[in-house]
PAMARMI-109686 format. One line per 10 residues: number of its first residue (from 1); their letters; for each residue x negated, y, z negated of C-alpha. Coordinates in Angstrom, 3 decimals. Layout:
# PAMARMI-109686
NUM	a	X Y Z; ...;
# end
This chain:
# PAMARMI-109686
1	mddlqkiavl	-2.414 -5.704 -13.082; -5.049 -6.007 -10.343; -5.559 -9.738 -9.838; -2.385 -10.710 -7.956; -2.988 -13.143 -5.103; 0.271 -13.194 -3.123; 2.328 -10.015 -3.105; 5.526 -9.530 -1.112; 6.420 -5.939 -0.210; 10.002 -5.214 0.891;
11	vdadntqlsk	10.967 -1.690 2.005; 14.456 -0.180 2.270; 13.889 2.262 5.095; 17.064 4.137 4.250; 15.665 4.941 0.758; 11.962 5.586 1.474; 9.886 8.509 2.685; 8.214 7.524 5.968; 5.348 9.911 5.317; 4.420 7.980 2.135;
21	lgavireist	4.582 4.502 3.617; 0.813 4.218 4.193; 0.144 5.504 0.684; 2.445 2.858 -0.733; 0.495 0.077 0.974; -2.778 1.577 -0.262; -1.482 1.760 -3.815; -0.083 -1.754 -3.900; -3.346 -3.090 -2.457; -5.090 -2.027 -5.733;
31	hgrivvkray	-3.091 -4.799 -7.418; -4.104 -7.604 -5.077; -3.512 -9.237 -1.742; -0.332 -8.345 0.200; 0.849 -11.346 2.216; 4.366 -10.197 3.172; 5.233 -6.705 4.484; 8.789 -6.144 5.658; 10.909 -3.040 6.272; 14.725 -3.226 6.547;
41	gnwkkealkn	16.978 -0.874 8.439; 19.270 -0.317 11.388; 16.593 0.853 13.767; 19.209 2.095 16.213; 19.987 4.983 13.849; 18.700 8.427 14.755; 17.350 8.882 11.212; 14.930 5.968 11.616; 13.727 6.744 15.155; 10.217 7.793 13.983;
51	wedelkrlai	9.490 4.604 12.047; 8.287 2.423 14.936; 4.742 3.748 15.296; 4.063 3.653 11.543; 5.369 0.127 11.131; 3.149 -0.998 13.977; 0.088 0.784 12.530; 0.571 -0.767 9.107; 1.505 -4.212 10.527; 4.867 -4.187 8.725;
61	kaeqqfdyvs	7.528 -6.486 10.097; 10.697 -4.622 11.068; 13.890 -6.437 10.058; 16.932 -5.264 12.020; 20.244 -5.008 10.086; 23.294 -3.608 11.904; 26.011 -1.730 10.023; 29.094 -3.980 9.973; 31.300 -1.154 8.812; 31.026 2.470 9.990;
71	gknatdmalv	29.523 4.688 7.309; 28.181 1.817 5.150; 24.888 0.103 5.836; 24.096 -3.537 5.041; 20.339 -3.024 4.641; 20.299 -3.560 0.875; 22.144 -6.884 1.099; 19.730 -8.159 3.813; 16.738 -7.171 1.663; 18.174 -8.882 -1.402;
81	idtlellhtt	18.941 -12.110 0.443; 15.428 -12.308 1.968; 13.807 -11.516 -1.394; 15.682 -14.348 -3.147; 14.719 -16.752 -0.313; 11.041 -15.785 -0.749; 11.367 -16.155 -4.551; 12.666 -19.731 -4.197; 9.574 -20.753 -2.286; 7.697 -20.185 -5.573;
91	iydafvivas	4.484 -19.157 -3.784; 4.520 -15.417 -4.551; 3.304 -13.999 -7.863; 4.570 -10.430 -7.336; 7.393 -8.612 -5.500; 7.432 -4.935 -4.650; 10.780 -3.300 -3.946; 10.403 0.087 -2.250; 13.635 2.004 -2.720; 15.281 4.606 -4.954;
101	dsdytpltik	18.657 2.946 -5.281; 20.026 1.530 -8.565; 21.826 -1.153 -6.560; 18.547 -3.092 -6.644; 18.594 -3.374 -10.438; 20.233 -6.852 -10.526; 17.646 -8.048 -8.058; 14.650 -6.803 -10.061; 16.142 -8.225 -13.256; 16.458 -11.638 -11.556;
111	lhesgvyvig	12.877 -11.428 -10.254; 11.628 -10.509 -13.719; 13.521 -13.379 -15.325; 11.900 -15.727 -12.821; 8.479 -14.872 -14.176; 7.013 -12.977 -11.224; 5.445 -9.518 -11.584; 7.854 -6.825 -10.338; 6.815 -3.417 -9.045; 9.318 -0.762 -8.004;
121	vgerktpdsf	8.373 2.189 -5.817; 10.716 5.160 -5.414; 11.391 8.843 -5.936; 11.689 10.482 -9.344; 15.499 10.581 -8.865; 15.524 6.762 -9.129; 17.927 5.798 -11.981; 16.432 4.540 -15.225; 18.161 1.166 -14.836; 16.127 0.273 -11.766;
131	rnscdefifl	12.911 1.768 -13.091; 13.152 -0.053 -16.451; 13.937 -3.391 -14.844; 10.464 -3.508 -13.251; 7.159 -4.427 -14.868; 5.769 -1.279 -13.251; 7.322 1.598 -11.362; 5.445 3.929 -9.086; 6.757 7.386 -8.156; 6.413 8.312 -4.484;
141	enltaetevk	5.731 11.887 -5.563; 2.538 10.701 -7.240; 1.212 9.189 -3.980; -0.647 11.350 -1.483; 0.588 10.859 2.075; -2.189 9.972 4.559; -0.589 12.110 7.232; 2.701 13.910 7.660; 4.755 11.870 10.127; 6.383 14.232 12.615;
151	pkkekvtsvk	9.081 13.650 15.212; 7.891 12.422 18.561; 7.478 14.827 21.410; 7.546 13.954 25.068; 3.975 14.166 26.135; 1.316 12.168 27.866; -1.664 11.165 25.707; -4.771 9.199 26.603; -5.889 6.124 24.683; -9.027 7.997 23.636;
161	seiktpdesi	-6.999 10.785 21.963; -5.395 8.235 19.592; -8.753 6.949 18.297; -10.118 8.569 15.145; -13.547 10.155 15.378; -16.254 8.687 13.060; -15.959 11.698 10.777; -12.183 11.315 10.441; -12.475 7.597 9.879; -15.179 7.795 7.167;
171	neihdllkia	-13.101 10.398 5.328; -10.435 7.747 4.981; -13.063 5.441 3.428; -14.047 8.124 0.993; -10.397 8.446 -0.019; -10.125 4.714 -0.621; -13.343 4.610 -2.628; -11.897 7.369 -4.810; -8.692 5.392 -5.327; -10.749 2.342 -6.220;
181	sdnyqdadgy	-12.739 4.387 -8.723; -9.541 5.686 -10.362; -8.157 2.166 -10.759; -11.208 0.038 -11.568; -13.684 2.302 -13.421; -15.127 1.231 -16.775; -15.290 3.326 -19.946; -18.302 5.239 -18.529; -16.519 6.100 -15.277; -18.396 3.607 -13.094;
191	vnagaagnyv	-16.786 1.067 -10.789; -18.231 -2.155 -9.449; -19.052 -1.570 -5.769; -18.070 -5.136 -4.919; -14.601 -4.720 -6.457; -14.213 -1.403 -4.635; -15.263 -2.984 -1.373; -12.688 -5.723 -1.773; -10.006 -3.085 -2.329; -11.046 -1.115 0.754;
201	krtkpdfdsr	-10.985 -4.330 2.787; -7.495 -5.253 1.543; -6.200 -1.817 2.427; -8.070 -1.406 5.695; -8.744 -4.886 7.106; -10.973 -3.522 9.891; -13.364 -1.857 7.484; -17.049 -2.638 8.164; -19.843 -0.402 6.880; -21.751 -1.100 10.126;
211	tynyssltll	-19.071 0.937 11.957; -20.655 3.973 10.254; -24.232 2.790 10.897; -24.817 1.404 7.364; -25.643 -2.282 6.933; -23.911 -2.409 3.555; -21.389 -0.503 1.402; -24.218 0.243 -1.036; -26.178 2.109 1.616; -23.040 3.976 2.638;
221	leafpkkyev	-22.507 5.097 -0.976; -26.151 6.168 -1.330; -25.947 8.198 1.820; -23.544 10.631 0.094; -25.327 11.718 -3.124; -22.995 14.687 -3.541; -20.010 12.357 -3.657; -21.310 9.325 -5.534; -23.789 8.489 -8.299; -25.052 4.988 -7.651;
231	krrpgkgnak	-26.714 2.710 -10.237; -27.884 -0.895 -10.329; -27.192 -2.945 -13.441; -28.702 -6.322 -14.424; -26.673 -9.337 -13.278; -27.269 -13.032 -13.470; -30.871 -14.012 -12.989; -32.584 -11.516 -10.749; -29.364 -10.255 -9.246; -28.344 -6.629 -9.558;
241	ivvykcl	-24.799 -5.299 -9.814; -24.263 -2.049 -7.884; -21.880 0.409 -9.534; -20.935 4.002 -8.564; -19.193 7.020 -10.035; -17.376 9.645 -8.034; -18.779 13.159 -8.557;
# end
């Protein structure tokens, strides 16, 4: 399902691989527009100390939930309560629960009964009950991490060192165009460049082909003949529809 307009993504940080978080957002963006992104956890915990930078980069709102009893976290209850509150607003057409815990099964059943589209994201160890209560379940193992998130080290870095070079940045665009191709291609293996461009923009809001010295996505595609085969098909009137195939 790739025409969802208002998707809410809720992440249980205690049950998710940090290194796959960016890949999760990229994958869900193939389904439509994400309007809510929240991650739940007790951020005072040592195990979650590396999450801050990634949450900032992906513009995910961090929801703090302290442990009321030693040895037992309350993250899952906070996530459930917020999800039901969002559901009752009746403005969302899809909910994504990122966790590998069967405790979320009653929640996903309730969401499904309410008529919204339900996507679960978790590891292969996720119990069948949770997986089968969703309209769609995505295995984290099937998602390629953008980068391996490593523990912080005490060091001084300049602002310039944190900025990607043009080559590094355009490689990310190539990756996204490949994902778009895999999800939207027709029977002949071609994908509408407009649909692909919308997906890239949803996943990477700051995408602009002019950043790479191309006035349009079509020109960018045509600049890499070893990566893409580009064609123009008849559209309405004199308009042409640009499609491409990954090589």
